[in-house]
Every structure is written in structure tokens, then in C-alpha cells.
BAGUTI-721458 format. One record per atom (N, C-alpha, C): atom name; residue number from 1; x negated, y, z; residue in three letters. Coordinates in Angstrom, 2 decimals. Layout:
<atom><atom>CA</atom><nr>NUM</nr><xx>X</xx><yy>Y</yy><zz>Z</zz><rest>ALA</rest></atom>
...
//
This chain:
<atom><atom>N</atom><nr>1</nr><xx>13.78</xx><yy>-2.03</yy><zz>8.09</zz><rest>MET</rest></atom>
<atom><atom>CA</atom><nr>1</nr><xx>14.71</xx><yy>-2.43</yy><zz>7.06</zz><rest>MET</rest></atom>
<atom><atom>C</atom><nr>1</nr><xx>15.66</xx><yy>-1.26</yy><zz>6.78</zz><rest>MET</rest></atom>
<atom><atom>N</atom><nr>2</nr><xx>15.78</xx><yy>-0.90</yy><zz>5.55</zz><rest>VAL</rest></atom>
<atom><atom>CA</atom><nr>2</nr><xx>16.65</xx><yy>0.20</yy><zz>5.13</zz><rest>VAL</rest></atom>
<atom><atom>C</atom><nr>2</nr><xx>18.09</xx><yy>-0.30</yy><zz>5.10</zz><rest>VAL</rest></atom>
<atom><atom>N</atom><nr>3</nr><xx>18.96</xx><yy>0.39</yy><zz>5.84</zz><rest>LYS</rest></atom>
<atom><atom>CA</atom><nr>3</nr><xx>20.37</xx><yy>0.01</yy><zz>5.87</zz><rest>LYS</rest></atom>
<atom><atom>C</atom><nr>3</nr><xx>21.30</xx><yy>1.12</yy><zz>5.43</zz><rest>LYS</rest></atom>
<atom><atom>N</atom><nr>4</nr><xx>20.74</xx><yy>2.32</yy><zz>5.23</zz><rest>GLY</rest></atom>
<atom><atom>CA</atom><nr>4</nr><xx>21.57</xx><yy>3.43</yy><zz>4.77</zz><rest>GLY</rest></atom>
<atom><atom>C</atom><nr>4</nr><xx>22.28</xx><yy>4.19</yy><zz>5.88</zz><rest>GLY</rest></atom>
<atom><atom>N</atom><nr>5</nr><xx>21.81</xx><yy>4.06</yy><zz>7.11</zz><rest>TYR</rest></atom>
<atom><atom>CA</atom><nr>5</nr><xx>22.40</xx><yy>4.81</yy><zz>8.22</zz><rest>TYR</rest></atom>
<atom><atom>C</atom><nr>5</nr><xx>22.17</xx><yy>6.30</yy><zz>8.02</zz><rest>TYR</rest></atom>
<atom><atom>N</atom><nr>6</nr><xx>23.07</xx><yy>7.15</yy><zz>8.53</zz><rest>PRO</rest></atom>
<atom><atom>CA</atom><nr>6</nr><xx>22.94</xx><yy>8.59</yy><zz>8.30</zz><rest>PRO</rest></atom>
<atom><atom>C</atom><nr>6</nr><xx>21.67</xx><yy>9.21</yy><zz>8.91</zz><rest>PRO</rest></atom>
<atom><atom>N</atom><nr>7</nr><xx>21.13</xx><yy>8.61</yy><zz>9.95</zz><rest>PHE</rest></atom>
<atom><atom>CA</atom><nr>7</nr><xx>19.96</xx><yy>9.19</yy><zz>10.60</zz><rest>PHE</rest></atom>
<atom><atom>C</atom><nr>7</nr><xx>18.66</xx><yy>8.47</yy><zz>10.25</zz><rest>PHE</rest></atom>
<atom><atom>N</atom><nr>8</nr><xx>18.68</xx><yy>7.64</yy><zz>9.22</zz><rest>GLU</rest></atom>
<atom><atom>CA</atom><nr>8</nr><xx>17.45</xx><yy>7.03</yy><zz>8.71</zz><rest>GLU</rest></atom>
<atom><atom>C</atom><nr>8</nr><xx>16.66</xx><yy>8.05</yy><zz>7.90</zz><rest>GLU</rest></atom>
<atom><atom>N</atom><nr>9</nr><xx>15.36</xx><yy>7.99</yy><zz>8.05</zz><rest>VAL</rest></atom>
<atom><atom>CA</atom><nr>9</nr><xx>14.46</xx><yy>8.79</yy><zz>7.21</zz><rest>VAL</rest></atom>
<atom><atom>C</atom><nr>9</nr><xx>13.43</xx><yy>7.81</yy><zz>6.65</zz><rest>VAL</rest></atom>
<atom><atom>N</atom><nr>10</nr><xx>13.42</xx><yy>7.68</yy><zz>5.35</zz><rest>GLY</rest></atom>
<atom><atom>CA</atom><nr>10</nr><xx>12.53</xx><yy>6.73</yy><zz>4.69</zz><rest>GLY</rest></atom>
<atom><atom>C</atom><nr>10</nr><xx>11.07</xx><yy>7.14</yy><zz>4.76</zz><rest>GLY</rest></atom>
<atom><atom>N</atom><nr>11</nr><xx>10.21</xx><yy>6.16</yy><zz>5.02</zz><rest>LEU</rest></atom>
<atom><atom>CA</atom><nr>11</nr><xx>8.77</xx><yy>6.39</yy><zz>4.98</zz><rest>LEU</rest></atom>
<atom><atom>C</atom><nr>11</nr><xx>8.30</xx><yy>6.20</yy><zz>3.54</zz><rest>LEU</rest></atom>
<atom><atom>N</atom><nr>12</nr><xx>7.20</xx><yy>6.85</yy><zz>3.16</zz><rest>PRO</rest></atom>
<atom><atom>CA</atom><nr>12</nr><xx>6.71</xx><yy>6.72</yy><zz>1.79</zz><rest>PRO</rest></atom>
<atom><atom>C</atom><nr>12</nr><xx>6.41</xx><yy>5.25</yy><zz>1.46</zz><rest>PRO</rest></atom>
<atom><atom>N</atom><nr>13</nr><xx>6.84</xx><yy>4.79</yy><zz>0.29</zz><rest>PRO</rest></atom>
<atom><atom>CA</atom><nr>13</nr><xx>6.65</xx><yy>3.38</yy><zz>-0.07</zz><rest>PRO</rest></atom>
<atom><atom>C</atom><nr>13</nr><xx>5.19</xx><yy>2.98</yy><zz>-0.26</zz><rest>PRO</rest></atom>
<atom><atom>N</atom><nr>14</nr><xx>4.32</xx><yy>3.96</yy><zz>-0.46</zz><rest>ASP</rest></atom>
<atom><atom>CA</atom><nr>14</nr><xx>2.90</xx><yy>3.64</yy><zz>-0.67</zz><rest>ASP</rest></atom>
<atom><atom>C</atom><nr>14</nr><xx>2.08</xx><yy>3.75</yy><zz>0.61</zz><rest>ASP</rest></atom>
<atom><atom>N</atom><nr>15</nr><xx>2.74</xx><yy>3.95</yy><zz>1.74</zz><rest>GLY</rest></atom>
<atom><atom>CA</atom><nr>15</nr><xx>2.03</xx><yy>4.08</yy><zz>3.02</zz><rest>GLY</rest></atom>
<atom><atom>C</atom><nr>15</nr><xx>1.67</xx><yy>2.74</yy><zz>3.61</zz><rest>GLY</rest></atom>
<atom><atom>N</atom><nr>16</nr><xx>0.86</xx><yy>2.77</yy><zz>4.64</zz><rest>ARG</rest></atom>
<atom><atom>CA</atom><nr>16</nr><xx>0.43</xx><yy>1.54</yy><zz>5.32</zz><rest>ARG</rest></atom>
<atom><atom>C</atom><nr>16</nr><xx>1.60</xx><yy>0.87</yy><zz>6.04</zz><rest>ARG</rest></atom>
<atom><atom>N</atom><nr>17</nr><xx>2.52</xx><yy>1.69</yy><zz>6.58</zz><rest>ILE</rest></atom>
<atom><atom>CA</atom><nr>17</nr><xx>3.73</xx><yy>1.20</yy><zz>7.24</zz><rest>ILE</rest></atom>
<atom><atom>C</atom><nr>17</nr><xx>4.91</xx><yy>1.62</yy><zz>6.39</zz><rest>ILE</rest></atom>
<atom><atom>N</atom><nr>18</nr><xx>5.79</xx><yy>0.69</yy><zz>6.07</zz><rest>THR</rest></atom>
<atom><atom>CA</atom><nr>18</nr><xx>6.95</xx><yy>1.00</yy><zz>5.25</zz><rest>THR</rest></atom>
<atom><atom>C</atom><nr>18</nr><xx>8.22</xx><yy>0.83</yy><zz>6.06</zz><rest>THR</rest></atom>
<atom><atom>N</atom><nr>19</nr><xx>9.32</xx><yy>1.32</yy><zz>5.53</zz><rest>GLY</rest></atom>
<atom><atom>CA</atom><nr>19</nr><xx>10.61</xx><yy>1.20</yy><zz>6.21</zz><rest>GLY</rest></atom>
<atom><atom>C</atom><nr>19</nr><xx>11.19</xx><yy>2.57</yy><zz>6.49</zz><rest>GLY</rest></atom>
<atom><atom>N</atom><nr>20</nr><xx>11.82</xx><yy>2.70</yy><zz>7.64</zz><rest>VAL</rest></atom>
<atom><atom>CA</atom><nr>20</nr><xx>12.49</xx><yy>3.95</yy><zz>7.99</zz><rest>VAL</rest></atom>
<atom><atom>C</atom><nr>20</nr><xx>12.21</xx><yy>4.34</yy><zz>9.43</zz><rest>VAL</rest></atom>
<atom><atom>N</atom><nr>21</nr><xx>12.37</xx><yy>5.63</yy><zz>9.70</zz><rest>VAL</rest></atom>
<atom><atom>CA</atom><nr>21</nr><xx>12.40</xx><yy>6.17</yy><zz>11.06</zz><rest>VAL</rest></atom>
<atom><atom>C</atom><nr>21</nr><xx>13.87</xx><yy>6.30</yy><zz>11.42</zz><rest>VAL</rest></atom>
<atom><atom>N</atom><nr>22</nr><xx>14.27</xx><yy>5.81</yy><zz>12.57</zz><rest>LEU</rest></atom>
<atom><atom>CA</atom><nr>22</nr><xx>15.64</xx><yy>5.99</yy><zz>13.04</zz><rest>LEU</rest></atom>
<atom><atom>C</atom><nr>22</nr><xx>15.66</xx><yy>7.20</yy><zz>13.95</zz><rest>LEU</rest></atom>
<atom><atom>N</atom><nr>23</nr><xx>16.01</xx><yy>8.35</yy><zz>13.38</zz><rest>ALA</rest></atom>
<atom><atom>CA</atom><nr>23</nr><xx>15.91</xx><yy>9.62</yy><zz>14.10</zz><rest>ALA</rest></atom>
<atom><atom>C</atom><nr>23</nr><xx>16.87</xx><yy>9.71</yy><zz>15.27</zz><rest>ALA</rest></atom>
<atom><atom>N</atom><nr>24</nr><xx>17.88</xx><yy>8.85</yy><zz>15.32</zz><rest>ASP</rest></atom>
<atom><atom>CA</atom><nr>24</nr><xx>18.82</xx><yy>8.87</yy><zz>16.44</zz><rest>ASP</rest></atom>
<atom><atom>C</atom><nr>24</nr><xx>18.45</xx><yy>7.86</yy><zz>17.53</zz><rest>ASP</rest></atom>
<atom><atom>N</atom><nr>25</nr><xx>17.29</xx><yy>7.23</yy><zz>17.40</zz><rest>GLN</rest></atom>
<atom><atom>CA</atom><nr>25</nr><xx>16.83</xx><yy>6.25</yy><zz>18.38</zz><rest>GLN</rest></atom>
<atom><atom>C</atom><nr>25</nr><xx>15.61</xx><yy>6.78</yy><zz>19.14</zz><rest>GLN</rest></atom>
<atom><atom>N</atom><nr>26</nr><xx>15.76</xx><yy>7.96</yy><zz>19.70</zz><rest>ILE</rest></atom>
<atom><atom>CA</atom><nr>26</nr><xx>14.66</xx><yy>8.60</yy><zz>20.43</zz><rest>ILE</rest></atom>
<atom><atom>C</atom><nr>26</nr><xx>14.39</xx><yy>7.82</yy><zz>21.71</zz><rest>ILE</rest></atom>
<atom><atom>N</atom><nr>27</nr><xx>13.13</xx><yy>7.57</yy><zz>21.98</zz><rest>ARG</rest></atom>
<atom><atom>CA</atom><nr>27</nr><xx>12.74</xx><yy>6.84</yy><zz>23.19</zz><rest>ARG</rest></atom>
<atom><atom>C</atom><nr>27</nr><xx>11.67</xx><yy>7.62</yy><zz>23.93</zz><rest>ARG</rest></atom>
<atom><atom>N</atom><nr>28</nr><xx>11.67</xx><yy>7.48</yy><zz>25.21</zz><rest>ASN</rest></atom>
<atom><atom>CA</atom><nr>28</nr><xx>10.61</xx><yy>8.01</yy><zz>26.05</zz><rest>ASN</rest></atom>
<atom><atom>C</atom><nr>28</nr><xx>9.56</xx><yy>6.90</yy><zz>26.14</zz><rest>ASN</rest></atom>
<atom><atom>N</atom><nr>29</nr><xx>8.32</xx><yy>7.22</yy><zz>25.96</zz><rest>LEU</rest></atom>
<atom><atom>CA</atom><nr>29</nr><xx>7.29</xx><yy>6.19</yy><zz>25.91</zz><rest>LEU</rest></atom>
<atom><atom>C</atom><nr>29</nr><xx>6.10</xx><yy>6.58</yy><zz>26.77</zz><rest>LEU</rest></atom>
<atom><atom>N</atom><nr>30</nr><xx>5.74</xx><yy>5.72</yy><zz>27.69</zz><rest>ASP</rest></atom>
<atom><atom>CA</atom><nr>30</nr><xx>4.52</xx><yy>5.91</yy><zz>28.46</zz><rest>ASP</rest></atom>
<atom><atom>C</atom><nr>30</nr><xx>3.41</xx><yy>5.19</yy><zz>27.69</zz><rest>ASP</rest></atom>
<atom><atom>N</atom><nr>31</nr><xx>2.66</xx><yy>5.96</yy><zz>26.90</zz><rest>TRP</rest></atom>
<atom><atom>CA</atom><nr>31</nr><xx>1.65</xx><yy>5.38</yy><zz>26.02</zz><rest>TRP</rest></atom>
<atom><atom>C</atom><nr>31</nr><xx>0.62</xx><yy>4.55</yy><zz>26.76</zz><rest>TRP</rest></atom>
<atom><atom>N</atom><nr>32</nr><xx>0.20</xx><yy>5.01</yy><zz>27.94</zz><rest>LYS</rest></atom>
<atom><atom>CA</atom><nr>32</nr><xx>-0.82</xx><yy>4.28</yy><zz>28.70</zz><rest>LYS</rest></atom>
<atom><atom>C</atom><nr>32</nr><xx>-0.28</xx><yy>2.97</yy><zz>29.25</zz><rest>LYS</rest></atom>
<atom><atom>N</atom><nr>33</nr><xx>0.91</xx><yy>3.01</yy><zz>29.84</zz><rest>ALA</rest></atom>
<atom><atom>CA</atom><nr>33</nr><xx>1.49</xx><yy>1.81</yy><zz>30.44</zz><rest>ALA</rest></atom>
<atom><atom>C</atom><nr>33</nr><xx>1.76</xx><yy>0.73</yy><zz>29.39</zz><rest>ALA</rest></atom>
<atom><atom>N</atom><nr>34</nr><xx>2.16</xx><yy>1.15</yy><zz>28.20</zz><rest>ARG</rest></atom>
<atom><atom>CA</atom><nr>34</nr><xx>2.47</xx><yy>0.19</yy><zz>27.13</zz><rest>ARG</rest></atom>
<atom><atom>C</atom><nr>34</nr><xx>1.29</xx><yy>-0.09</yy><zz>26.22</zz><rest>ARG</rest></atom>
<atom><atom>N</atom><nr>35</nr><xx>0.16</xx><yy>0.57</yy><zz>26.50</zz><rest>ARG</rest></atom>
<atom><atom>CA</atom><nr>35</nr><xx>-1.05</xx><yy>0.40</yy><zz>25.69</zz><rest>ARG</rest></atom>
<atom><atom>C</atom><nr>35</nr><xx>-0.77</xx><yy>0.64</yy><zz>24.21</zz><rest>ARG</rest></atom>
<atom><atom>N</atom><nr>36</nr><xx>0.04</xx><yy>1.65</yy><zz>23.94</zz><rest>ALA</rest></atom>
<atom><atom>CA</atom><nr>36</nr><xx>0.37</xx><yy>2.00</yy><zz>22.55</zz><rest>ALA</rest></atom>
<atom><atom>C</atom><nr>36</nr><xx>-0.85</xx><yy>2.58</yy><zz>21.86</zz><rest>ALA</rest></atom>
<atom><atom>N</atom><nr>37</nr><xx>-0.91</xx><yy>2.38</yy><zz>20.57</zz><rest>GLN</rest></atom>
<atom><atom>CA</atom><nr>37</nr><xx>-2.02</xx><yy>2.89</yy><zz>19.77</zz><rest>GLN</rest></atom>
<atom><atom>C</atom><nr>37</nr><xx>-1.48</xx><yy>3.62</yy><zz>18.55</zz><rest>GLN</rest></atom>
<atom><atom>N</atom><nr>38</nr><xx>-2.20</xx><yy>4.65</yy><zz>18.13</zz><rest>PHE</rest></atom>
<atom><atom>CA</atom><nr>38</nr><xx>-1.87</xx><yy>5.38</yy><zz>16.93</zz><rest>PHE</rest></atom>
<atom><atom>C</atom><nr>38</nr><xx>-2.02</xx><yy>4.45</yy><zz>15.73</zz><rest>PHE</rest></atom>
<atom><atom>N</atom><nr>39</nr><xx>-1.05</xx><yy>4.44</yy><zz>14.84</zz><rest>GLU</rest></atom>
<atom><atom>CA</atom><nr>39</nr><xx>-1.11</xx><yy>3.55</yy><zz>13.68</zz><rest>GLU</rest></atom>
<atom><atom>C</atom><nr>39</nr><xx>-1.39</xx><yy>4.28</yy><zz>12.37</zz><rest>GLU</rest></atom>
<atom><atom>N</atom><nr>40</nr><xx>-0.68</xx><yy>5.36</yy><zz>12.10</zz><rest>CYS</rest></atom>
<atom><atom>CA</atom><nr>40</nr><xx>-0.90</xx><yy>6.06</yy><zz>10.84</zz><rest>CYS</rest></atom>
<atom><atom>C</atom><nr>40</nr><xx>-0.18</xx><yy>7.41</yy><zz>10.84</zz><rest>CYS</rest></atom>
<atom><atom>N</atom><nr>41</nr><xx>-0.49</xx><yy>8.23</yy><zz>9.85</zz><rest>GLU</rest></atom>
<atom><atom>CA</atom><nr>41</nr><xx>0.18</xx><yy>9.51</yy><zz>9.66</zz><rest>GLU</rest></atom>
<atom><atom>C</atom><nr>41</nr><xx>1.22</xx><yy>9.36</yy><zz>8.57</zz><rest>GLU</rest></atom>
<atom><atom>N</atom><nr>42</nr><xx>2.13</xx><yy>10.34</yy><zz>8.47</zz><rest>THR</rest></atom>
<atom><atom>CA</atom><nr>42</nr><xx>3.08</xx><yy>10.37</yy><zz>7.37</zz><rest>THR</rest></atom>
<atom><atom>C</atom><nr>42</nr><xx>3.08</xx><yy>11.77</yy><zz>6.76</zz><rest>THR</rest></atom>
<atom><atom>N</atom><nr>43</nr><xx>3.93</xx><yy>11.98</yy><zz>5.82</zz><rest>THR</rest></atom>
<atom><atom>CA</atom><nr>43</nr><xx>3.97</xx><yy>13.27</yy><zz>5.12</zz><rest>THR</rest></atom>
<atom><atom>C</atom><nr>43</nr><xx>4.69</xx><yy>14.33</yy><zz>5.95</zz><rest>THR</rest></atom>
<atom><atom>N</atom><nr>44</nr><xx>4.40</xx><yy>15.58</yy><zz>5.64</zz><rest>ASP</rest></atom>
<atom><atom>CA</atom><nr>44</nr><xx>5.11</xx><yy>16.68</yy><zz>6.30</zz><rest>ASP</rest></atom>
<atom><atom>C</atom><nr>44</nr><xx>6.60</xx><yy>16.62</yy><zz>6.00</zz><rest>ASP</rest></atom>
<atom><atom>N</atom><nr>45</nr><xx>6.96</xx><yy>16.16</yy><zz>4.81</zz><rest>GLY</rest></atom>
<atom><atom>CA</atom><nr>45</nr><xx>8.37</xx><yy>16.05</yy><zz>4.44</zz><rest>GLY</rest></atom>
<atom><atom>C</atom><nr>45</nr><xx>9.13</xx><yy>15.10</yy><zz>5.34</zz><rest>GLY</rest></atom>
<atom><atom>N</atom><nr>46</nr><xx>8.52</xx><yy>13.96</yy><zz>5.66</zz><rest>VAL</rest></atom>
<atom><atom>CA</atom><nr>46</nr><xx>9.16</xx><yy>12.99</yy><zz>6.55</zz><rest>VAL</rest></atom>
<atom><atom>C</atom><nr>46</nr><xx>9.32</xx><yy>13.60</yy><zz>7.94</zz><rest>VAL</rest></atom>
<atom><atom>N</atom><nr>47</nr><xx>8.26</xx><yy>14.24</yy><zz>8.43</zz><rest>VAL</rest></atom>
<atom><atom>CA</atom><nr>47</nr><xx>8.31</xx><yy>14.86</yy><zz>9.76</zz><rest>VAL</rest></atom>
<atom><atom>C</atom><nr>47</nr><xx>9.41</xx><yy>15.92</yy><zz>9.82</zz><rest>VAL</rest></atom>
<atom><atom>N</atom><nr>48</nr><xx>9.49</xx><yy>16.77</yy><zz>8.80</zz><rest>GLN</rest></atom>
<atom><atom>CA</atom><nr>48</nr><xx>10.50</xx><yy>17.83</yy><zz>8.79</zz><rest>GLN</rest></atom>
<atom><atom>C</atom><nr>48</nr><xx>11.91</xx><yy>17.26</yy><zz>8.72</zz><rest>GLN</rest></atom>
<atom><atom>N</atom><nr>49</nr><xx>12.11</xx><yy>16.19</yy><zz>7.96</zz><rest>GLU</rest></atom>
<atom><atom>CA</atom><nr>49</nr><xx>13.43</xx><yy>15.58</yy><zz>7.88</zz><rest>GLU</rest></atom>
<atom><atom>C</atom><nr>49</nr><xx>13.84</xx><yy>14.97</yy><zz>9.22</zz><rest>GLU</rest></atom>
<atom><atom>N</atom><nr>50</nr><xx>12.90</xx><yy>14.31</yy><zz>9.90</zz><rest>VAL</rest></atom>
<atom><atom>CA</atom><nr>50</nr><xx>13.20</xx><yy>13.75</yy><zz>11.23</zz><rest>VAL</rest></atom>
<atom><atom>C</atom><nr>50</nr><xx>13.54</xx><yy>14.87</yy><zz>12.20</zz><rest>VAL</rest></atom>
<atom><atom>N</atom><nr>51</nr><xx>12.76</xx><yy>15.93</yy><zz>12.21</zz><rest>ILE</rest></atom>
<atom><atom>CA</atom><nr>51</nr><xx>13.03</xx><yy>17.06</yy><zz>13.11</zz><rest>ILE</rest></atom>
<atom><atom>C</atom><nr>51</nr><xx>14.41</xx><yy>17.64</yy><zz>12.82</zz><rest>ILE</rest></atom>
<atom><atom>N</atom><nr>52</nr><xx>14.78</xx><yy>17.77</yy><zz>11.56</zz><rest>GLY</rest></atom>
<atom><atom>CA</atom><nr>52</nr><xx>16.09</xx><yy>18.28</yy><zz>11.20</zz><rest>GLY</rest></atom>
<atom><atom>C</atom><nr>52</nr><xx>17.22</xx><yy>17.41</yy><zz>11.70</zz><rest>GLY</rest></atom>
<atom><atom>N</atom><nr>53</nr><xx>17.07</xx><yy>16.10</yy><zz>11.59</zz><rest>LYS</rest></atom>
<atom><atom>CA</atom><nr>53</nr><xx>18.11</xx><yy>15.18</yy><zz>12.04</zz><rest>LYS</rest></atom>
<atom><atom>C</atom><nr>53</nr><xx>18.20</xx><yy>15.13</yy><zz>13.56</zz><rest>LYS</rest></atom>
<atom><atom>N</atom><nr>54</nr><xx>17.06</xx><yy>15.19</yy><zz>14.24</zz><rest>VAL</rest></atom>
<atom><atom>CA</atom><nr>54</nr><xx>17.07</xx><yy>15.25</yy><zz>15.71</zz><rest>VAL</rest></atom>
<atom><atom>C</atom><nr>54</nr><xx>17.73</xx><yy>16.56</yy><zz>16.15</zz><rest>VAL</rest></atom>
<atom><atom>N</atom><nr>55</nr><xx>17.42</xx><yy>17.65</yy><zz>15.47</zz><rest>GLY</rest></atom>
<atom><atom>CA</atom><nr>55</nr><xx>18.04</xx><yy>18.94</yy><zz>15.78</zz><rest>GLY</rest></atom>
<atom><atom>C</atom><nr>55</nr><xx>19.55</xx><yy>18.89</yy><zz>15.64</zz><rest>GLY</rest></atom>
<atom><atom>N</atom><nr>56</nr><xx>20.04</xx><yy>18.19</yy><zz>14.62</zz><rest>ALA</rest></atom>
<atom><atom>CA</atom><nr>56</nr><xx>21.48</xx><yy>18.04</yy><zz>14.44</zz><rest>ALA</rest></atom>
<atom><atom>C</atom><nr>56</nr><xx>22.11</xx><yy>17.27</yy><zz>15.60</zz><rest>ALA</rest></atom>
<atom><atom>N</atom><nr>57</nr><xx>21.39</xx><yy>16.28</yy><zz>16.11</zz><rest>LEU</rest></atom>
<atom><atom>CA</atom><nr>57</nr><xx>21.89</xx><yy>15.50</yy><zz>17.25</zz><rest>LEU</rest></atom>
<atom><atom>C</atom><nr>57</nr><xx>21.95</xx><yy>16.34</yy><zz>18.53</zz><rest>LEU</rest></atom>
<atom><atom>N</atom><nr>58</nr><xx>20.93</xx><yy>17.16</yy><zz>18.72</zz><rest>LEU</rest></atom>
<atom><atom>CA</atom><nr>58</nr><xx>20.85</xx><yy>17.95</yy><zz>19.95</zz><rest>LEU</rest></atom>
<atom><atom>C</atom><nr>58</nr><xx>21.69</xx><yy>19.21</yy><zz>19.89</zz><rest>LEU</rest></atom>
<atom><atom>N</atom><nr>59</nr><xx>22.08</xx><yy>19.58</yy><zz>18.67</zz><rest>GLY</rest></atom>
<atom><atom>CA</atom><nr>59</nr><xx>22.97</xx><yy>20.72</yy><zz>18.47</zz><rest>GLY</rest></atom>
<atom><atom>C</atom><nr>59</nr><xx>22.38</xx><yy>22.01</yy><zz>18.86</zz><rest>GLY</rest></atom>
//
């Protein structure tokens, strides 16, 4: 759900998954223990914006 937070990065509206990435909600994830699965790719623009916002957090 889009709320307008400063660290939100919008996903493309025509993608399989819609909404936002919360770049300030970084989590450590054990993919095997949680049986996580790859869902989809996004654009380079979204990835670069997330990296930029994470970089701002880490200073």
C-alpha cells in the first residue's frame, strides 16, 4: 500500500507484483529456513532507487 513515506520506492504498475519497496525495512532472511521463493524481477530504475535510499540510511 502506497503511503508516501520518504523511503518508499514504487514498483511498476504493470508488473506482476504492485505496491512499494520499503527501503528502510531491511531484513535478514534465511531463504532455506523460510522456504522463500523468487517471485519476479523489477526494473533497473527501481533497483537503483532502492540502493540510493539504503545508501542514504547507511551514510
